[in-house]
Gaussian input, Z-matrix of N, CA and C with variables (Angstrom, degrees):
# hf/3-21g

backbone

0 1
 N
 C     1     B1
 C     2     B2     1     A1
 N     3     B3     2     A2     1     D1
 C     4     B4     3     A3     2     D2
 C     5     B5     4     A4     3     D3
 N     6     B6     5     A5     4     D4
 C     7     B7     6     A6     5     D5
 C     8     B8     7     A7     6     D6
 N     9     B9     8     A8     7     D7
 C    10    B10     9     A9     8     D8
 C    11    B11    10    A10     9     D9
 N    12    B12    11    A11    10    D10
 C    13    B13    12    A12    11    D11
 C    14    B14    13    A13    12    D12
 N    15    B15    14    A14    13    D13
 C    16    B16    15    A15    14    D14
 C    17    B17    16    A16    15    D15
 N    18    B18    17    A17    16    D16
 C    19    B19    18    A18    17    D17
 C    20    B20    19    A19    18    D18
 N    21    B21    20    A20    19    D19
 C    22    B22    21    A21    20    D20
 C    23    B23    22    A22    21    D21
 N    24    B24    23    A23    22    D22
 C    25    B25    24    A24    23    D23
 C    26    B26    25    A25    24    D24
 N    27    B27    26    A26    25    D25
 C    28    B28    27    A27    26    D26
 C    29    B29    28    A28    27    D27
 N    30    B30    29    A29    28    D28
 C    31    B31    30    A30    29    D29
 C    32    B32    31    A31    30    D30
 N    33    B33    32    A32    31    D31
 C    34    B34    33    A33    32    D32
 C    35    B35    34    A34    33    D33
 N    36    B36    35    A35    34    D34
 C    37    B37    36    A36    35    D35
 C    38    B38    37    A37    36    D36
 N    39    B39    38    A38    37    D37
 C    40    B40    39    A39    38    D38
 C    41    B41    40    A40    39    D39
 N    42    B42    41    A41    40    D40
 C    43    B43    42    A42    41    D41
 C    44    B44    43    A43    42    D42
 N    45    B45    44    A44    43    D43
 C    46    B46    45    A45    44    D44
 C    47    B47    46    A46    45    D45
 N    48    B48    47    A47    46    D46
 C    49    B49    48    A48    47    D47
 C    50    B50    49    A49    48    D48
 N    51    B51    50    A50    49    D49
 C    52    B52    51    A51    50    D50
 C    53    B53    52    A52    51    D51
 N    54    B54    53    A53    52    D52
 C    55    B55    54    A54    53    D53
 C    56    B56    55    A55    54    D54
 N    57    B57    56    A56    55    D55
 C    58    B58    57    A57    56    D56
 C    59    B59    58    A58    57    D57
 N    60    B60    59    A59    58    D58
 C    61    B61    60    A60    59    D59
 C    62    B62    61    A61    60    D60
 N    63    B63    62    A62    61    D61
 C    64    B64    63    A63    62    D62
 C    65    B65    64    A64    63    D63
 N    66    B66    65    A65    64    D64
 C    67    B67    66    A66    65    D65
 C    68    B68    67    A67    66    D66
 N    69    B69    68    A68    67    D67
 C    70    B70    69    A69    68    D68
 C    71    B71    70    A70    69    D69
 N    72    B72    71    A71    70    D70
 C    73    B73    72    A72    71    D71
 C    74    B74    73    A73    72    D72
 N    75    B75    74    A74    73    D73
 C    76    B76    75    A75    74    D74
 C    77    B77    76    A76    75    D75
 N    78    B78    77    A77    76    D76
 C    79    B79    78    A78    77    D77
 C    80    B80    79    A79    78    D78
 N    81    B81    80    A80    79    D79
 C    82    B82    81    A81    80    D80
 C    83    B83    82    A82    81    D81
 N    84    B84    83    A83    82    D82
 C    85    B85    84    A84    83    D83
 C    86    B86    85    A85    84    D84
 N    87    B87    86    A86    85    D85
 C    88    B88    87    A87    86    D86
 C    89    B89    88    A88    87    D87
 N    90    B90    89    A89    88    D88
 C    91    B91    90    A90    89    D89
 C    92    B92    91    A91    90    D90
 N    93    B93    92    A92    91    D91
 C    94    B94    93    A93    92    D92
 C    95    B95    94    A94    93    D93
 N    96    B96    95    A95    94    D94
 C    97    B97    96    A96    95    D95
 C    98    B98    97    A97    96    D96
 N    99    B99    98    A98    97    D97
 C   100   B100    99    A99    98    D98
 C   101   B101   100   A100    99    D99
 N   102   B102   101   A101   100   D100
 C   103   B103   102   A102   101   D101
 C   104   B104   103   A103   102   D102
 N   105   B105   104   A104   103   D103
 C   106   B106   105   A105   104   D104
 C   107   B107   106   A106   105   D105
 N   108   B108   107   A107   106   D106
 C   109   B109   108   A108   107   D107
 C   110   B110   109   A109   108   D108
 N   111   B111   110   A110   109   D109
 C   112   B112   111   A111   110   D110
 C   113   B113   112   A112   111   D111
 N   114   B114   113   A113   112   D112
 C   115   B115   114   A114   113   D113
 C   116   B116   115   A115   114   D114
 N   117   B117   116   A116   115   D115
 C   118   B118   117   A117   116   D116
 C   119   B119   118   A118   117   D117
 N   120   B120   119   A119   118   D118
 C   121   B121   120   A120   119   D119
 C   122   B122   121   A121   120   D120
 N   123   B123   122   A122   121   D121
 C   124   B124   123   A123   122   D122
 C   125   B125   124   A124   123   D123
 N   126   B126   125   A125   124   D124
 C   127   B127   126   A126   125   D125
 C   128   B128   127   A127   126   D126
 N   129   B129   128   A128   127   D127
 C   130   B130   129   A129   128   D128
 C   131   B131   130   A130   129   D129
 N   132   B132   131   A131   130   D130
 C   133   B133   132   A132   131   D131
 C   134   B134   133   A133   132   D132
 N   135   B135   134   A134   133   D133
 C   136   B136   135   A135   134   D134
 C   137   B137   136   A136   135   D135
 N   138   B138   137   A137   136   D136
 C   139   B139   138   A138   137   D137
 C   140   B140   139   A139   138   D138
 N   141   B141   140   A140   139   D139
 C   142   B142   141   A141   140   D140
 C   143   B143   142   A142   141   D141
 N   144   B144   143   A143   142   D142
 C   145   B145   144   A144   143   D143
 C   146   B146   145   A145   144   D144
 N   147   B147   146   A146   145   D145
 C   148   B148   147   A147   146   D146
 C   149   B149   148   A148   147   D147
 N   150   B150   149   A149   148   D148
 C   151   B151   150   A150   149   D149
 C   152   B152   151   A151   150   D150
 N   153   B153   152   A152   151   D151
 C   154   B154   153   A153   152   D152
 C   155   B155   154   A154   153   D153
 N   156   B156   155   A155   154   D154
 C   157   B157   156   A156   155   D155
 C   158   B158   157   A157   156   D156
 N   159   B159   158   A158   157   D157
 C   160   B160   159   A159   158   D158
 C   161   B161   160   A160   159   D159
 N   162   B162   161   A161   160   D160
 C   163   B163   162   A162   161   D161
 C   164   B164   163   A163   162   D162
 N   165   B165   164   A164   163   D163
 C   166   B166   165   A165   164   D164
 C   167   B167   166   A166   165   D165
 N   168   B168   167   A167   166   D166
 C   169   B169   168   A168   167   D167
 C   170   B170   169   A169   168   D168
 N   171   B171   170   A170   169   D169
 C   172   B172   171   A171   170   D170
 C   173   B173   172   A172   171   D171
 N   174   B174   173   A173   172   D172
 C   175   B175   174   A174   173   D173
 C   176   B176   175   A175   174   D174
 N   177   B177   176   A176   175   D175
 C   178   B178   177   A177   176   D176
 C   179   B179   178   A178   177   D177
 N   180   B180   179   A179   178   D178
 C   181   B181   180   A180   179   D179
 C   182   B182   181   A181   180   D180
 N   183   B183   182   A182   181   D181
 C   184   B184   183   A183   182   D182
 C   185   B185   184   A184   183   D183
 N   186   B186   185   A185   184   D184
 C   187   B187   186   A186   185   D185
 C   188   B188   187   A187   186   D186
 N   189   B189   188   A188   187   D187
 C   190   B190   189   A189   188   D188
 C   191   B191   190   A190   189   D189
 N   192   B192   191   A191   190   D190
 C   193   B193   192   A192   191   D191
 C   194   B194   193   A193   192   D192
 N   195   B195   194   A194   193   D193
 C   196   B196   195   A195   194   D194
 C   197   B197   196   A196   195   D195
 N   198   B198   197   A197   196   D196
 C   199   B199   198   A198   197   D197
 C   200   B200   199   A199   198   D198
 N   201   B201   200   A200   199   D199
 C   202   B202   201   A201   200   D200
 C   203   B203   202   A202   201   D201
 N   204   B204   203   A203   202   D202
 C   205   B205   204   A204   203   D203
 C   206   B206   205   A205   204   D204

   B1=1.3674
   B2=1.4915
   B3=1.3312
   B4=1.5144
   B5=1.5759
   B6=1.3362
   B7=1.4489
   B8=1.5284
   B9=1.3876
   B10=1.4154
   B11=1.5077
   B12=1.3227
   B13=1.5088
   B14=1.4968
   B15=1.3434
   B16=1.5328
   B17=1.5272
   B18=1.2398
   B19=1.4392
   B20=1.5468
   B21=1.2871
   B22=1.4892
   B23=1.4561
   B24=1.3143
   B25=1.4451
   B26=1.5456
   B27=1.2999
   B28=1.4716
   B29=1.5205
   B30=1.3154
   B31=1.3983
   B32=1.4927
   B33=1.3608
   B34=1.3884
   B35=1.6033
   B36=1.3482
   B37=1.4738
   B38=1.5825
   B39=1.3635
   B40=1.4302
   B41=1.5236
   B42=1.3038
   B43=1.4491
   B44=1.5565
   B45=1.2586
   B46=1.5031
   B47=1.5746
   B48=1.3665
   B49=1.4478
   B50=1.4262
   B51=1.2598
   B52=1.5256
   B53=1.4241
   B54=1.3627
   B55=1.4322
   B56=1.5395
   B57=1.2635
   B58=1.4749
   B59=1.5697
   B60=1.2713
   B61=1.4621
   B62=1.5148
   B63=1.3350
   B64=1.4304
   B65=1.4992
   B66=1.3014
   B67=1.4363
   B68=1.5749
   B69=1.2222
   B70=1.4224
   B71=1.5684
   B72=1.3689
   B73=1.4131
   B74=1.5607
   B75=1.2589
   B76=1.4475
   B77=1.5126
   B78=1.3054
   B79=1.4502
   B80=1.4824
   B81=1.2748
   B82=1.4539
   B83=1.5241
   B84=1.2969
   B85=1.4672
   B86=1.5542
   B87=1.3413
   B88=1.4638
   B89=1.4367
   B90=1.4213
   B91=1.4044
   B92=1.5481
   B93=1.3387
   B94=1.5400
   B95=1.4122
   B96=1.3014
   B97=1.4062
   B98=1.6319
   B99=1.2934
   B100=1.3863
   B101=1.5761
   B102=1.2575
   B103=1.4633
   B104=1.5908
   B105=1.2376
   B106=1.4834
   B107=1.5334
   B108=1.3079
   B109=1.4015
   B110=1.4620
   B111=1.3944
   B112=1.4170
   B113=1.5587
   B114=1.2958
   B115=1.4633
   B116=1.5185
   B117=1.3270
   B118=1.4473
   B119=1.5688
   B120=1.2770
   B121=1.5100
   B122=1.5899
   B123=1.2886
   B124=1.5274
   B125=1.4855
   B126=1.2554
   B127=1.4649
   B128=1.5339
   B129=1.3059
   B130=1.4109
   B131=1.5482
   B132=1.1820
   B133=1.5111
   B134=1.5329
   B135=1.4042
   B136=1.4506
   B137=1.4829
   B138=1.4149
   B139=1.4799
   B140=1.4891
   B141=1.3745
   B142=1.4280
   B143=1.5218
   B144=1.2818
   B145=1.5832
   B146=1.5302
   B147=1.3930
   B148=1.4534
   B149=1.5388
   B150=1.3192
   B151=1.3910
   B152=1.6017
   B153=1.4116
   B154=1.3750
   B155=1.5671
   B156=1.3793
   B157=1.4705
   B158=1.4574
   B159=1.3608
   B160=1.4492
   B161=1.5407
   B162=1.3278
   B163=1.4543
   B164=1.3820
   B165=1.4359
   B166=1.3895
   B167=1.4153
   B168=1.3629
   B169=1.4237
   B170=1.5400
   B171=1.3099
   B172=1.4230
   B173=1.4470
   B174=1.3230
   B175=1.5036
   B176=1.5507
   B177=1.2942
   B178=1.4765
   B179=1.5583
   B180=1.3007
   B181=1.4718
   B182=1.5985
   B183=1.2942
   B184=1.4880
   B185=1.5289
   B186=1.3459
   B187=1.4767
   B188=1.5647
   B189=1.3463
   B190=1.4793
   B191=1.4965
   B192=1.2907
   B193=1.4018
   B194=1.5532
   B195=1.2659
   B196=1.4982
   B197=1.5515
   B198=1.3859
   B199=1.4681
   B200=1.5685
   B201=1.3228
   B202=1.4401
   B203=1.5721
   B204=1.3216
   B205=1.4449
   B206=1.4740
   A1=111.92
   A2=112.93
   A3=116.69
   A4=110.22
   A5=116.52
   A6=118.38
   A7=110.28
   A8=118.57
   A9=122.50
   A10=113.10
   A11=120.30
   A12=125.08
   A13=110.92
   A14=115.51
   A15=120.56
   A16=104.27
   A17=123.68
   A18=125.05
   A19=111.98
   A20=116.73
   A21=118.81
   A22=109.46
   A23=121.59
   A24=122.83
   A25=109.59
   A26=118.70
   A27=116.00
   A28=110.72
   A29=122.08
   A30=123.33
   A31=113.17
   A32=117.71
   A33=120.89
   A34=108.72
   A35=115.16
   A36=119.46
   A37=112.11
   A38=111.22
   A39=116.01
   A40=111.79
   A41=119.41
   A42=118.60
   A43=107.70
   A44=116.37
   A45=118.83
   A46=112.79
   A47=112.55
   A48=114.35
   A49=110.79
   A50=118.13
   A51=117.07
   A52=109.64
   A53=119.00
   A54=119.78
   A55=115.70
   A56=117.64
   A57=121.32
   A58=107.17
   A59=119.70
   A60=122.77
   A61=107.06
   A62=119.64
   A63=122.82
   A64=110.04
   A65=120.57
   A66=128.44
   A67=110.14
   A68=123.79
   A69=121.08
   A70=107.90
   A71=112.47
   A72=118.19
   A73=110.44
   A74=118.54
   A75=120.89
   A76=113.94
   A77=115.57
   A78=120.37
   A79=115.68
   A80=116.82
   A81=121.03
   A82=115.30
   A83=112.82
   A84=118.63
   A85=110.44
   A86=118.38
   A87=121.59
   A88=117.71
   A89=117.01
   A90=125.93
   A91=110.83
   A92=115.55
   A93=117.84
   A94=113.57
   A95=124.73
   A96=121.91
   A97=112.31
   A98=117.76
   A99=122.74
   A100=111.46
   A101=113.15
   A102=117.00
   A103=112.95
   A104=117.59
   A105=123.08
   A106=106.50
   A107=120.11
   A108=122.79
   A109=105.86
   A110=119.38
   A111=123.91
   A112=108.60
   A113=117.29
   A114=120.24
   A115=109.46
   A116=116.65
   A117=119.35
   A118=107.72
   A119=112.94
   A120=115.21
   A121=102.93
   A122=110.66
   A123=120.68
   A124=109.40
   A125=117.86
   A126=129.61
   A127=115.01
   A128=117.05
   A129=124.05
   A130=111.68
   A131=119.99
   A132=120.99
   A133=112.67
   A134=115.18
   A135=117.30
   A136=108.82
   A137=118.58
   A138=123.89
   A139=112.62
   A140=115.89
   A141=123.82
   A142=110.81
   A143=114.70
   A144=117.53
   A145=111.13
   A146=116.97
   A147=116.87
   A148=111.23
   A149=123.26
   A150=122.47
   A151=113.03
   A152=115.66
   A153=122.12
   A154=107.74
   A155=112.59
   A156=117.98
   A157=113.71
   A158=119.57
   A159=117.51
   A160=112.33
   A161=121.26
   A162=119.29
   A163=120.03
   A164=117.00
   A165=117.00
   A166=116.38
   A167=117.78
   A168=120.86
   A169=113.29
   A170=119.31
   A171=123.36
   A172=111.66
   A173=121.73
   A174=128.41
   A175=104.19
   A176=118.90
   A177=122.29
   A178=110.48
   A179=116.70
   A180=124.26
   A181=108.51
   A182=115.77
   A183=116.20
   A184=108.45
   A185=121.38
   A186=120.55
   A187=109.27
   A188=116.55
   A189=119.47
   A190=109.86
   A191=117.66
   A192=121.87
   A193=108.73
   A194=116.82
   A195=121.24
   A196=109.85
   A197=114.93
   A198=117.92
   A199=113.25
   A200=115.84
   A201=118.46
   A202=110.11
   A203=115.08
   A204=121.96
   A205=103.53
   D1=-51.59
   D2=-172.69
   D3=-67.52
   D4=-28.06
   D5=-179.77
   D6=-67.16
   D7=-40.81
   D8=178.67
   D9=-66.77
   D10=-30.30
   D11=171.78
   D12=-68.05
   D13=-45.08
   D14=-179.27
   D15=-67.22
   D16=-41.78
   D17=-178.99
   D18=-63.90
   D19=-44.05
   D20=178.24
   D21=-65.44
   D22=-42.25
   D23=179.51
   D24=-64.89
   D25=-40.49
   D26=178.44
   D27=-68.61
   D28=-31.85
   D29=175.32
   D30=-61.89
   D31=-44.38
   D32=179.00
   D33=-64.54
   D34=-44.09
   D35=-179.85
   D36=-58.79
   D37=-40.73
   D38=-177.48
   D39=-71.77
   D40=-31.44
   D41=177.02
   D42=-72.13
   D43=-44.53
   D44=176.16
   D45=-54.69
   D46=-47.79
   D47=-179.42
   D48=-62.78
   D49=-36.40
   D50=-174.28
   D51=-74.48
   D52=-38.91
   D53=177.23
   D54=-71.24
   D55=-16.46
   D56=-179.16
   D57=-80.52
   D58=-20.05
   D59=-175.76
   D60=-76.43
   D61=114.56
   D62=-179.37
   D63=-87.15
   D64=119.52
   D65=-172.90
   D66=-116.12
   D67=74.15
   D68=175.71
   D69=105.81
   D70=179.88
   D71=-172.86
   D72=-103.58
   D73=17.06
   D74=176.39
   D75=138.62
   D76=-154.02
   D77=178.62
   D78=-66.75
   D79=-27.16
   D80=-178.88
   D81=-60.25
   D82=-34.17
   D83=179.98
   D84=-72.34
   D85=-23.39
   D86=174.54
   D87=-62.74
   D88=-24.42
   D89=-175.16
   D90=-108.23
   D91=20.87
   D92=178.92
   D93=92.08
   D94=10.23
   D95=-178.37
   D96=-93.23
   D97=8.78
   D98=-174.39
   D99=-67.80
   D100=-55.85
   D101=174.40
   D102=85.17
   D103=-14.16
   D104=-174.56
   D105=-88.11
   D106=114.51
   D107=-173.81
   D108=-91.37
   D109=-41.84
   D110=-176.15
   D111=-128.55
   D112=132.72
   D113=-177.99
   D114=-132.00
   D115=125.69
   D116=-179.15
   D117=-94.98
   D118=130.78
   D119=-179.72
   D120=-86.50
   D121=149.23
   D122=-175.21
   D123=-137.83
   D124=144.46
   D125=172.27
   D126=41.05
   D127=-109.24
   D128=-178.11
   D129=-66.35
   D130=-31.68
   D131=176.08
   D132=-66.70
   D133=-34.62
   D134=-178.90
   D135=-76.17
   D136=-40.39
   D137=172.98
   D138=-51.21
   D139=-48.08
   D140=-179.00
   D141=-65.28
   D142=-41.42
   D143=178.28
   D144=-62.80
   D145=-47.93
   D146=178.92
   D147=-71.14
   D148=-31.06
   D149=175.60
   D150=-64.96
   D151=-33.05
   D152=-179.12
   D153=-65.48
   D154=-45.41
   D155=176.38
   D156=-61.30
   D157=-42.88
   D158=-179.57
   D159=-72.00
   D160=-33.54
   D161=168.51
   D162=-64.46
   D163=-35.16
   D164=171.97
   D165=-65.07
   D166=-42.17
   D167=176.60
   D168=-60.80
   D169=-43.23
   D170=176.92
   D171=-64.68
   D172=-37.42
   D173=178.04
   D174=-62.35
   D175=-44.98
   D176=-176.97
   D177=-67.34
   D178=-37.34
   D179=178.66
   D180=-67.00
   D181=-48.58
   D182=179.87
   D183=-67.56
   D184=-35.96
   D185=178.05
   D186=-59.79
   D187=-41.45
   D188=179.54
   D189=-65.59
   D190=-45.56
   D191=-177.23
   D192=-63.11
   D193=-37.42
   D194=-178.81
   D195=-68.09
   D196=-38.65
   D197=175.36
   D198=-67.03
   D199=-36.75
   D200=-176.59
   D201=-71.60
   D202=-38.52
   D203=-177.01
   D204=-85.14

């Protein structure tokens, strides 16, 4: 029961972390109008990027544990 609660919490956190990452200036960048080839992450954006990776890995681990149990 506790693993399902942890997994649901991680799922919500993962969705929030992904949605908070700003990628481009709108719909125009989705069709090739971005023009930015290289982008350096700084401060909060870098922390959010790494937090998203950690949350995704934790979500995957809890999913595997949930399948095994």
